[in-house]
C-alpha positions in Angstrom: 2.4 -11.4 23.2 0.0 -13.6 25.2 0.8 -15.4 28.3 1.0 -18.8 26.8 0.7 -20.6 30.8 -3.2 -18.8 31.8 -4.2 -20.7 28.7 -6.2 -23.7 29.4 -5.2 -26.6 25.9 -7.2 -29.2 25.5 -4.4 -31.2 23.9 -1.2 -31.9 25.5 1.8 -30.2 24.8 3.7 -32.6 23.1 0.9 -32.5 20.7 0.1 -29.0 19.6 2.4 -25.7 19.3 1.0 -21.9 18.7 0.4 -21.1 15.4 3.4 -18.8 14.8 5.6 -21.7 16.2 6.9 -21.1 12.6 7.7 -17.9 12.4 9.4 -17.7 16.1 12.5 -16.5 14.4 10.9 -13.6 12.6 8.7 -12.8 15.8 11.9 -12.8 17.8 13.9 -10.6 15.7 10.9 -8.3 15.4 10.9 -7.7 18.8 14.9 -7.3 19.0 13.9 -4.8 16.8 11.3 -3.0 18.7 13.6 -3.3 22.1 16.2 -1.3 20.2 13.4 1.5 18.9 12.6 2.1 22.5 15.7 2.2 23.4 16.4 4.5 21.5 13.1 6.9 21.8 14.7 6.6 25.6 17.8 8.4 24.4 16.1 10.9 22.5 14.2 11.7 25.5 16.9 11.5 27.6 19.1 14.0 24.6 16.7 16.6 24.9 15.9 15.9 21.0 12.6 17.6 19.3 9.5 16.5 20.4 8.1 16.0 16.8 10.9 14.0 15.8 10.8 11.9 19.0 6.6 11.6 18.0 8.0 10.3 14.7 9.7 7.5 16.2 7.3 6.9 18.4 4.8 6.2 15.8 7.7 3.6 14.0 7.3 2.3 17.2 3.6 1.8 17.6 3.0 0.8 13.9 5.8 -1.9 14.5 3.9 -3.6 17.9 1.0 -3.3 15.7 2.3 -5.2 12.5 3.6 -8.0 14.6 0.0 -8.2 16.5 -1.7 -8.3 13.1 1.0 -11.2 12.4 0.8 -13.5 15.3 -3.7 -12.8 15.7 -3.4 -14.5 12.0 -0.9 -17.1 13.1 -3.6 -17.6 15.5 -6.8 -17.6 13.4 -5.2 -19.9 10.8 -3.8 -22.1 13.5 -6.0 -22.6 16.5 -8.8 -21.5 15.8 -9.2 -23.3 12.3 -8.0 -26.9 14.2 -10.8 -25.8 17.4 -13.3 -25.1 14.4 -12.9 -28.3 12.8 -13.5 -29.7 15.9 -16.8 -28.0 16.8 -18.9 -27.1 19.8 -17.4 -25.3 23.2 -14.2 -25.1 22.1 -14.6 -24.0 19.1 -17.1 -20.8 20.2 -14.1 -20.6 23.3 -11.9 -20.0 20.7 -13.8 -17.7 18.1 -14.7 -15.8 21.7 -10.9 -15.5 22.5 -10.0 -14.0 19.4 -12.9 -11.6 18.7 -12.1 -10.3 22.1 -7.8 -10.1 21.4 -9.3 -8.1 17.7 -11.4 -5.7 20.0 -8.3 -4.6 22.3 -5.8 -4.3 18.7 -8.5 -1.9 18.0 -8.8 0.6 20.6 
């Protein structure tokens, strides 16, 4: 998730919202499940479970986080980037660059 406070938005808070806002509850529920998965992995290590079983759970956790990231990216592209593209100019260029950098971080 991004640090909302570090982004400079051209609209006032009253006029704008993030693309994911309509799915906020869905994202929060998914993050709660992910937290539970992470705690489960912690317990597996504590209980000295079989390495492959732990790795399987880590893979599931990674996939869950990636699904959240892709969903947030999709929301960002459909909301923030599309809105900026309609306005054009430097704001549009900045949003496209920002999205490209986010994609690059996700595929590393």
